[in-house]
N, C-alpha and C positions, 0 to 999 in steps of 0.2 A: 840135672837140677830141676826141682819141682817149683812151679810158679802157680799161685792161686789167683783167680780173677773172678769178679762177679759177672753175672750175665750182662749187666748194663755196661760195664767197662769193656767186656769182650766185644760187644756190639760197636762201641765207640772207637776202639783201637784194635780192630781185628788184624790189620796188616802187621802191627807191632808184635802181637802175640804169635801170629803165624811165623814171623821171623825167628822168634824164640824156639818154636817147634822145629823149624828147619835146621836150627843150630844144635838140636839134640835135646832141648828141654821138654819137659812135660807140663802142660797147662791144665790145672784142675779148675773147672768152672763151677761156681757156687751160686745158689739162689736162696736168699734169706738165710745165709750161713751154712746151708747144707750142700754137699757136693752133688752135682747132677750130671756132669759129663767130664770126660778126660780127652784132651787133644794130645796126640803123640804122632811122631813121624812114622810113616810106613815106608820101608825100603826093602828092596830085593836086589842083592848084588849091586848096590850102589845106585839103583834106579828106583823111583817111586813105584808103588804097587797099589792095586785096587783092593777092595774089601776081601776079595777071594784070594789075595796074595799073588795075583798074576802081575807081571811087570807091565807098566803103562808105557806105550810107545813114546819115544823122545819126540820133541817138537819137530814137526815136518814129516814124521813117519806116518804111515797109514794108521788110522785109528781102528778100534774094534768095530766101529759102525760102518766103515767103508771098505774093510779088507775083503778080498774076493772069497766067495764061499768055499769052504773045505768040502772035499768029496763026501757026499751023503749027510751033510749037516746044514740046517737052515740058519738064517740070521738070528732067529729067535733062540735057537739052541746055543749059538755062540755067545749071545748076550747073557743068557742065563748062566752059562759056564763061567763067564767073566765076572759074574756078580752084579751086572748092570740091570738085570731083569729078574724078577721073582715069578716063577711059573705058578699058576693057580693049581688047586687040587680038584679033581673030579671033572665033570663036564658042565657045559652051560645048560641052563634050564631051557626047555623047548620053546617057551614063550619068548625068550630073548633071540632065538634064531630065526624067527619069522617076523616080517614087518606087520605092524598093526593093520587091521582091516578098516575099511571105510575111508572117508575123505580126510586128507591131511589137515591137521589143526590149522585154522586160520586161512584156509584156501579161499573161502567165500569172501572174506574181508580183503584179501590180496587181489582177487579178481575185481571186486568193486573199486578198489583204489586204482588199479591199473586202468579200468574203464573210465574212471573219472579223469585221470591224468591224460589219457589219450583222446578224450572227447567222445568215446564210444559208449 
């Protein structure tokens, strides 16, 4: 069953619409009469799944964020594979890898404030 909802009514009655989605309905969200989004249930073998189609652990089960590392894979790789993290392309610019030179911003003000408060 297809249900249409405005963005404002979705915001006001989100739990009600999520109940319809869990029951198997599809909710089409409109803004100024134009469809902008579709809410549908995601299931894999009777269990909810994430955007990558992988089954989400049941309540109480270890989550993707806490599970022990698989041999040879990092937490970052597991999160990316699960669709919870999008990896960047290329490498970071060299300027971002080194801290800026010179005195940290506001260091003099902080020192003066500290001296004033401690009476020094």
